[in-house]
N, C-alpha and C positions, 0 to 999 in steps of 0.2 A: 353357825351365824350367818344370817343372810349377807348378800354382798352389800346392798343398799340398806342402811339402818334409819330407823324412822326419824324424820325431821323433828326438832324440838316443838314444833307447833302441833304436831299430833302425837308425840311421844310414842309408846309401844301400843297405843289403843288401836292403830292401823295395823295389826298383825306383826309389829315389829320387823317390817318388810322395807320396801324401798322407800327413799326419801321424797317427799314432795319437792320436785325442783321449783325453787323460788317460794315453797310453801303454798298453801291454799290461797292465800291473797294475790300471790304472783300469778297463779294459773287463772283465777278468776279476772285478773286485770287483762290478761291475754284475751280471753273470751270477750270480755266487755268491749275492748278496743274493736276486735273484729265484728261484734255485734252492731257497733256504732258505723263502721266503715261500710257494712252491707245494708244499713237500715233504708227501708223503702225501695229495695230492689226485689227483682223475681228471685234472685238468690236468697234473700232473707225469707220469703215466703216458702221457698223449697226446705230450707233449713228449719223453719218453724213446723212445717208439715212432718217432717221426719222426726224431730226431736220432741215436739211439743213444749218445748221451753227454749231457753236461750243458750247460747254458746258459753256465756259467763257460768251459768248454773252447770252445764254438762262438763265444763272443763275440769272438774275434781272427780269425775265418775271413775276414772281409770285408777285413781290412788284410794278412792272409797273401796273399790272392788279388792283392794289388798287386805281388807278386813274379814274376808272369806277364809276359813281355814283350808290349807291345802290337802289336809287329810280326811276331814269331815265334810267339807264343801258346804259349811255352814257360815253364813255372815255373822258375825259378832258386832253388836251395835257398838259405834265408837264414842258416843255422847258428845260428839262435836258437831256445831250448828251446820258446817259446810257439807257434811254428808247426810243430814237430818231429812233432806227431801227424797233421799233413797232408801230411808229406813222404813219401808213398808213391805208387807209380804210379796207384792208383784215385783217391785224393784230389787228387792234382796235376791228372789229367785233369778232374775236376769244376771246379776252380778256372780251368783253362785253358778250358773250355766256357763258364764264366760270362762271363769276360773277352771272348772271341770274339763272344759274343752281345751284349756291352753296351759295348764299347769305343768305337764310332763311331756310335752311333745317336741322338746328339743333338748340336745345334748351339746355340752361343751367340756373341752379337755380340762380346763382350769376354773370353770364356774358351774358350781352346783346349786345355784340359787333357782328357784322355781322359774319355769319358763317364761310366764307372763309378766313377771318381775323383770326379766333381762330386757324385755320390749322397751324400757324407759331409757336406755343408756348405751353409750359404747365408751371404751376407755384408750383412746389413741395416745400414743406417747407424746409428751411436750415437744419432743425433738422433729416430729413430723410436720411437714407444710400443707400436705393434703390428706384427705380421708381416702382411704382405698382398702376395699374388702381384702382380708388375707394378713393384715398388719395385727400384731399383737393387740389385743383389746377389742378387736372387732368380730362380729359373729354374724351367722345368717339370721339371728333373732334380735339383733341390736335396733335400736331407736331409728336408724337409717332405713333399715329394711322394713321396719314396723309402719313407719310412716307411708313408704310406698305401698304396702299392702293395704292400708285403710283407703289410700286414693284409689287403688285399682277396684276395691269393692264398691266405693261411692260411683265410679264410673260404669259399674255394671258389669265388670270382668270377674273371672273366678278368683278366689282368695288364694295367694301362694303360700305353700308350706314354708315354715312350720306353723303360720298363723291360722288360726281356725276362728274367723269373724263372721257371725251368724247373719248379719243384716246390715242395711245402710245405716240404721239407728246406733247400732254398736259401733260401726267404723266411724261414724262422725263424733261420737263421744270420745273415742279413743283418739282420733285426729286432733280434737280440739285440746287435748292434754299433751300428746307427744310433740306437737309444734312448741309447746312451752319448753319441754324438756330438752330437746335438740338446741335450743337457744340459751341453755343454763351452762356456762363454761365447764363445770365439773361433772356435766353429763356427757360430756364429750372429750376433754382434754384430761389427760392424766399424768401424773409424774410417778416413776418408778425408782424406789430408793432401796439401796442395799443395807445390810445389817449396821454399817458403820454411819449411816447418814448421808451417802454419796448418792447423788443422781446419777442413775444408769440409763442406758438405752436397751430397751427390751427387744428390739428388734435386730440388734447386732450380737452375734455369737449365740449361745445357748440360753434360752429364756429361762429365768428363775422365777417360779409363781410366787416366791416369798417376797419379791421386790414389788409385788402389786400393792398400792394404797388404797384401792377399791374407792375410787372417785373422791378421794379425800377423806373418806371415813375413818382412815387408819392415822390420819395426821391431826394432832391436838394442840389447840391454843388453850393451854391450861385444861380445863376439864371439857371444853367445848370443840367439837369437830369442825376441821376447816369446811367440810361439805355443809354442815349446818349453818355456818357462817353465810354461805352463798344461797342457802334456800331461804333465810330470812329478809324479807322485804318490808318496807313500810307499808302499813294497811292502808295508807291513802291513796297508794297506787291502785286499789282495787275499788275505788269510790265509784259511785254512779251518779251522774255521767263521768266517763274518764276523764282526768285531769286534761285541761286544754293543752298543756305543754307536751303530754304524751301523745295526744291526737296528732298535733302537728309533727312530731317525730314520726309517727306511724304514717302519715300521709305522704312523707318524703321518701319512703322506702320503694326503690324500684322494683319491678315485677322480675322474678328470677327467669333467666333465660333458658331455652331448651324445652323439652318435653317434661310435663309433670312428673313422670316416673323418675325423673333424674334430680328433682329439686331437692330432696332430702340430702343427696349426696353433696351437691353444693352448698347446702346450708351447714352440713356437718364441717366441711373444708373451712368455711367462713368462721364458723365458732371456733374450730381449732386455731385459725391463725389469729383471730381477735382475742380469744379466751386465754392465750398463753400469759397475758399479763395477770392472771389469777396466782401464778407461781412465780413472778418476777421478784427477785430480792429475799425469797423466804429461805431461811436456814433450817436444817433439818438435824435433829439430834440422833445419837445411836438408838436403835429399837429397844424396847422394853421386853419384859417376858411375853407380852401379848402381841408382839409385832407391831406395836405402835410407835410412832415418832412424835415427840414434842416438836413444835415448829415455832418460829420466832418471825412475825411479820415485820415488814420494812415500814419506815414512816410513811403516812399518808395512805395506808392501805384501805381504811374504811371508806374515804372518799373515793378512791379509784373502784373500789366494789360497788358502791352507790351509783357512780356514773355509767358504770358497765351494765349494771342491772337495769337501769331505766332505759338505755338504748336498746338492749336485747329485748325487754319485755315488749317494748313499742314495736320493734322489728317482727316479733313472733305474733303479735296481733295483726299487723299488716299482712303478713304471710299466710296467716290462716284464712283472712278475708280473701287474699289472691287466689288461693287455691280453690276456694268454694266458687269464687266468681268464675274462674277457668271451667269448672264443672259444670255449673248452672249459670249460663249467661243471663 
């Protein structure tokens, strides 16, 4: 079974693969905020020239591509409106080509999921204060590296391995999605739990792969995965135009310091720091026969989640716009 299971919004129709961080509504909200922030600028003209449509529309492309079979490399129509724009022969061939180029070009000791699905996340232990390559849960093909790769391609530089990004259009579609992913706490922060339900530190001693909770997909609130709880956002966040309060939050986000190539590392560290609240106060039962843990959430968890989601989606939209403005002044 793949590491990131389908979010409830898309069920198993999207190849039962990686979850939509924030669901399609969340990703479209990120794109819509970025669209609004660059509107009327040379950056917007360049984006439109490359994509032929909006960042809001493009932000779901990377997850729609998960409906391509990793064995036949054929796209299986999802039946969902968010992917309908890509369900035509030309667009399906583009998704199929992306998967064919990226499905098996990376290896990981503990992660057997198709390579292109690993581009959407990293799983740094909740005990860490900063993101650093080499920690348990990081990889050469994680979301931090994936964002840096898309930026390189958009800057006209060679695509670094293990990524195989064919064009600026493909890179921009991927970037518009991955920036949303890296601002979803459970796509960056992870908790590692032993068989008894005790939280452990995977970077101390010998790492036991059985303690992985796969981005919260092995943690259950009744029959609902904790990861799905964080993927689900109010559809109002994806409204057009974006809500005024979200735009106010986005406009207040400062530009990340340093070179563009290091921005995704800085974002991962910030999400790791601020996203730890996703696990505050949670208690874990002993594992069941499927290595799943029932969890109990603390009082006020739903409000905390909603507040964090609003802040992180606004931040992701702002940063997507900031990257594009930095590339195309």
